[in-house]
C-alpha positions in Angstrom: -28.7 6.0 51.4 -29.3 8.9 49.0 -25.6 9.5 48.6 -25.0 5.8 47.8 -27.8 5.9 45.2 -26.3 9.0 43.6 -22.8 7.4 43.5 -24.3 4.2 42.0 -26.2 6.2 39.3 -23.0 8.1 38.5 -21.0 4.9 38.1 -23.7 3.5 35.8 -23.6 6.6 33.8 -19.8 6.5 33.4 -20.1 2.8 32.4 -22.7 3.6 29.8 -20.7 6.6 28.5 -17.6 4.3 28.1 -19.7 1.8 26.3 -21.0 4.5 24.0 -17.5 5.7 23.3 -16.4 2.2 22.5 -19.2 1.7 20.0 -18.7 5.2 18.5 -15.3 3.8 17.3 -17.3 1.3 15.2 -19.7 3.8 13.7 -19.9 3.5 10.0 -18.8 7.1 9.3 -15.8 6.7 11.7 -14.8 3.3 10.2 -15.1 4.5 6.6 -13.2 7.7 7.3 -10.3 5.7 8.7 -10.3 3.2 5.8 -10.3 6.0 3.2 -7.4 7.7 5.0 -5.2 4.6 5.1 -6.1 3.6 1.5 -5.2 7.1 0.2 -1.9 7.0 1.9 -1.1 3.5 0.5 -2.2 4.2 -3.0 -0.1 7.4 -2.9 2.9 5.2 -2.0 2.3 3.4 -5.3 1.9 6.6 -7.2 5.1 8.0 -5.8 7.1 4.8 -6.7 7.8 3.8 -3.1 6.3 0.3 -3.4 9.2 -1.6 -4.9 7.8 -5.1 -4.9 6.4 -6.5 -8.2 2.7 -5.8 -8.5 2.1 -9.6 -8.8 3.8 -10.3 -5.5 1.7 -11.8 -2.6 2.3 -8.8 -0.4 0.5 -6.6 -2.9 -2.0 -9.3 -3.6 -3.1 -9.2 0.0 -3.4 -5.4 -0.2 -5.6 -5.6 -3.3 -8.1 -7.8 -1.4 -8.5 -5.0 1.1 -8.8 -2.3 -1.6 -11.5 -4.4 -3.3 -13.4 -4.7 0.0 -13.2 -0.9 0.4 -14.4 -0.4 -3.2 -17.4 -2.5 -2.3 -18.0 -0.5 0.9 -17.5 3.1 -0.2 -19.9 5.0 -2.4 -16.9 6.8 -3.9 -15.7 3.8 -5.8 -13.9 5.3 -8.8 -10.4 5.9 -7.2 -10.2 2.3 -6.1 -11.5 1.0 -9.4 -9.0 3.0 -11.3 -6.2 1.9 -9.0 -7.0 -1.8 -9.2 -7.7 -1.8 -12.9 -4.4 0.0 -13.5 -2.6 -2.8 -11.5 -4.3 -5.4 -13.7 -3.3 -3.7 -16.9 0.3 -3.2 -15.6 0.4 -7.0 -14.9 -1.2 -7.9 -18.2 -3.7 -9.7 -15.9 -1.1 -12.3 -15.2 0.0 -14.0 -12.0 3.6 -14.6 -10.8 6.0 -16.8 -12.6 6.0 -20.0 -10.4 3.0 -22.0 -11.6 2.1 -23.9 -8.4 3.3 -21.4 -5.8 0.3 -20.1 -4.0 1.9 -16.8 -3.3 2.2 -16.2 -7.0 -1.5 -16.4 -7.7 -2.8 -14.5 -4.6 -3.2 -11.6 -7.0 -5.8 -13.6 -8.9 -8.3 -12.9 -6.1 -8.4 -9.3 -7.2 -8.6 -10.1 -10.9 -11.5 -12.4 -10.3 -13.4 -10.0 -8.1 -13.0 -7.3 -10.7 -14.2 -9.7 -13.4 -17.4 -10.1 -11.4 -17.9 -6.3 -11.7 -16.6 -5.7 -15.2 -17.2 -9.0 -17.1 -14.1 -8.5 -19.1 -12.7 -12.0 -20.1 -9.1 -10.8 -20.2 -9.2 -10.3 -16.5 -9.3 -14.0 -15.7 -8.2 -15.7 -19.0 -4.6 -16.4 -17.9 -5.6 -17.2 -14.3 -8.3 -19.6 -15.4 -5.8 -21.4 -17.7 -3.4 -21.8 -14.8 -6.2 -22.8 -12.4 -7.2 -25.6 -14.9 -3.7 -27.0 -14.5 -3.9 -26.8 -10.7 -7.1 -28.7 -10.8 -5.5 -31.5 -12.8 -2.3 -31.6 -10.7 -1.9 -34.5 -8.2 -0.2 -32.6 -5.3 1.1 -35.9 -3.9 4.2 -34.8 -2.0 4.7 -34.7 1.7 4.4 -31.2 3.2 7.6 -31.6 5.2 9.9 -28.7 4.5 12.5 -29.6 1.8 14.0 -27.2 -0.8 11.3 -25.4 -2.8 8.4 -27.5 -1.4 6.3 -24.3 -1.2 6.6 -24.0 -5.0 4.9 -27.3 -5.3 2.6 -27.8 -2.3 0.6 -25.7 0.2 3.2 -26.6 2.8 3.0 -23.4 4.9 0.0 -22.0 6.7 0.2 -18.6 4.9 -0.7 -20.4 1.7 -4.3 -20.9 3.0 -4.9 -17.2 2.4 -3.1 -17.0 -0.9 -4.3 -20.0 -2.8 -7.7 -21.4 -1.7 -9.6 -18.1 -2.0 -8.1 -17.5 -5.5 -9.6 -20.8 -6.6 -12.8 -20.3 -4.7 -13.5 -16.8 -6.2 -13.0 -18.3 -9.6 -15.7 -20.9 -8.9 -18.1 -18.2 -7.9 -17.2 -16.1 -11.0 -17.6 -18.7 -13.7 -20.0 -21.2 -11.9 -17.6 -24.1 -12.0 -17.1 -25.9 -8.7 -14.0 -27.8 -9.8 -11.8 -24.9 -8.6 -13.2 -24.7 -5.1 -13.3 -28.5 -4.8 -9.6 -28.6 -5.5 -9.0 -25.9 -3.0 -11.1 -27.9 -0.5 -9.0 -31.0 -0.9 -5.8 -29.1 -0.6 -7.0 -27.2 2.4 -7.6 -30.3 4.4 -4.3 -31.8 3.3 -2.5 -28.8 4.8 -4.8 -28.7 7.8 -4.2 -32.3 8.6 -0.5 -31.6 8.7 -0.2 -28.2 10.3 -3.3 -27.8 12.5 -2.6 -28.5 16.2 -6.0 -29.8 17.4 -5.1 -29.4 21.1 -4.0 -25.8 20.7 -6.5 -25.0 17.9 -3.8 -23.2 16.1 -1.7 -23.7 12.9 2.0 -24.2 12.9 3.6 -22.0 10.2 5.3 -25.1 8.7 6.9 -28.4 9.8 10.1 -26.7 11.0 8.2 -25.4 14.1 6.8 -28.8 15.3 9.5 -29.2 17.9 10.5 -25.6 18.5 9.6 -23.8 21.7 9.3 -20.2 22.8 11.4 -18.8 25.7 8.6 -19.6 28.1 8.5 -23.3 26.9 5.3 -23.0 24.9 4.9 -24.0 21.3 5.6 -21.5 18.6 2.5 -20.2 16.9 2.9 -17.1 14.8 0.2 -14.4 15.0 0.1 -13.4 11.3 0.4 -17.0 10.2 -2.8 -17.9 12.0 -4.3 -14.6 10.8 -3.7 -15.7 7.2 -5.5 -18.9 8.0 -8.6 -17.3 9.5 -8.7 -14.8 6.6 -8.6 -17.8 4.2 -11.3 -19.6 6.1 -13.8 -16.8 5.8 -12.9 -16.1 2.1 -13.4 -19.8 1.4 -16.8 -19.8 3.1 -17.8 -16.6 1.3 -17.6 -18.5 -1.9 -19.0 -21.9 -0.8 -22.5 -23.1 -1.5 -24.5 -23.6 1.7 -24.8 -27.3 0.8 -21.1 -27.7 0.0 -19.9 -31.1 1.1 -17.4 -30.0 3.7 -18.8 -26.6 4.7 -19.6 -27.8 8.3 -15.9 -28.8 8.7 -14.9 -25.2 7.8 -17.5 -23.8 10.2 -16.2 -26.1 13.0 -12.6 -25.2 12.4 -13.5 -21.5 12.2 -15.4 -21.6 15.5 -12.6 -23.5 17.2 -9.9 -21.1 16.1 -12.1 -18.0 16.8 -12.6 -19.0 20.4 -8.9 -19.8 20.9 -7.8 -16.5 19.2 -10.2 -14.5 21.3 -8.8 -16.0 24.5 -5.3 -14.9 23.4 -6.0 -11.2 22.8 -3.7 -9.0 24.9 -4.8 -6.1 27.2 -3.7 -3.6 24.6 -6.4 -5.0 22.2 -3.9 -6.6 19.8 -2.3 -9.9 19.3 1.4 -9.9 19.7 3.7 -11.7 17.2 4.0 -14.8 19.3 0.5 -16.0 20.4 1.6 -18.2 23.3 4.5 -16.1 24.5 3.3 -12.5 24.0 5.9 -11.2 26.4 8.7 -12.2 24.1 7.6 -9.4 21.7 5.6 -7.1 24.0 4.6 -4.6 21.4 1.3 -4.7 19.4 1.4 -6.3 15.9 -1.3 -5.0 13.5 -1.2 -7.3 10.5 -2.3 -10.4 12.5 -4.6 -8.2 14.6 -6.3 -6.9 11.4 -6.9 -10.4 10.0 -8.4 -11.5 13.3 -10.7 -8.5 13.4 -11.7 -9.3 9.9 -12.5 -12.9 10.5 -14.2 -12.5 13.9 -16.4 -9.7 12.5 -17.3 -11.8 9.5 -18.3 -14.6 11.9 -20.6 -12.3 13.7 -22.1 -10.9 10.5 -22.8 -14.5 9.3 -24.3 -15.7 12.7 -21.5 -18.1 13.4 -20.1 -16.2 16.4 -22.2 -14.6 19.2 -21.9 -10.8 19.3 -22.1 -10.7 23.1 -18.7 -12.6 23.3 -16.9 -11.3 20.2 -18.0 -7.7 19.7 -15.9 -6.5 22.7 -12.9 -8.4 21.1 -13.3 -6.6 17.8 -13.8 -3.2 19.5 -10.5 -3.6 21.3 -8.8 -4.9 18.2 -10.0 -1.9 16.1 -8.9 0.5 18.8 -5.5 -1.1 18.8 -5.2 -0.8 15.1 -6.3 2.8 15.1 -3.7 3.6 17.8 -1.0 2.4 15.4 -1.9 4.9 12.7 0.4 7.8 11.8 -1.2 11.2 11.3 -0.8 10.9 7.5 -2.6 7.4 7.4 0.5 5.2 7.5 -0.1 2.0 9.4 2.6 1.2 11.9 3.5 -1.9 14.0 3.2 -4.2 11.0 5.6 -7.1 11.4 7.9 -7.2 8.3 7.9 -10.1 5.8 8.9 -13.3 7.7 7.9 -16.8 8.7 8.0 -16.6 12.5 7.3 -14.2 15.4 9.4 -11.1 15.2 8.9 -7.7 16.8 7.4 -4.6 15.1 7.5 -0.9 15.8 5.7 2.3 15.1 7.7 2.9 11.8 7.3 -0.7 10.5 4.6 -0.9 7.8 3.8 -3.1 4.9 1.1 -3.3 2.3 -0.5 -6.6 3.6 -1.1 -4.9 6.9 -3.1 -2.3 5.1 -5.0 -5.0 3.3 -5.9 -6.6 6.6 -7.1 -3.3 8.1 -9.3 -2.6 5.1 -10.8 -6.2 5.2 -11.5 -5.7 8.9 -13.1 -2.3 8.3 -15.3 -3.6 5.5 -16.8 -6.2 7.9 -17.1 -3.8 10.8 -19.0 -1.4 8.5 -21.6 -4.2 8.0 -22.1 -4.7 11.7 -25.6 -4.0 13.1 -24.6 -2.4 16.4 
């Protein structure tokens, strides 16, 4: 009897120790240290000229959202301020060239967030002029994939991270709800077309409606749905509590959060294909980062219960940490694409770092 009691006590102690070790991964000092290391590596890539994409491109725009989040988290703000301000100056505070292409104004999220800190009108002057034309545009086409449709409509799910938050942050910055109202109307147009209510997931675009994975399941891309969940929380972050459709966003967010949590893999990540994870059995960190960001945001805003979702975020953060190189490079980031594709230890991209930093900024806020 005594022996059984001792064994039981030891098992309880081991379980408690494991739990403590899990939570230690989410300690503020640990999270911030990891974020700093990754950000330093990525900013150095810019300084050394190894980031070749235009500084207005969506890939970099997604990174900047994470650097802004780190800037608002870290007490040592100046390196991030200098980096972002320099990007804005290099870009002449302008967006990409294609006026209605959501990818080309993702960068405006950073401009607008900096404007809220600096109050320098030049930061949003060009973006606001463009946003005014977006507000007035009819957006009356079908979202079926035809040549250049993405240059005219939000016809692919990634657009819900690129475009709506850019407009929403502008509403917050200048106190004009026209921008978020336009984003709202276009969000639900895209959602009505691409959101599968039974699966509670978004198709990437109309080309995937009838496609199937090797196992016969529908094709739902991890990072694509990560873009959507990131867009959801960034919209709600800028939405008045009494906003007309806020409850619709909360409902869609909760539906997707529950579904995504159920699809997490034993390694803590989400693989590139959500419903056929075995087709690409390695972890994928960009989608995983966006999910960790969104789920943690949901807990911090009392939309998701910690008891259910904290273990999901713990495992996701551990998976992301396991993908880091010793120098701070983030591996296992699926390269630019529009469908599930494998990733490896050496594959990295700036938007994956943005997702990591967004996730870390929300984990830092958690009350453990």
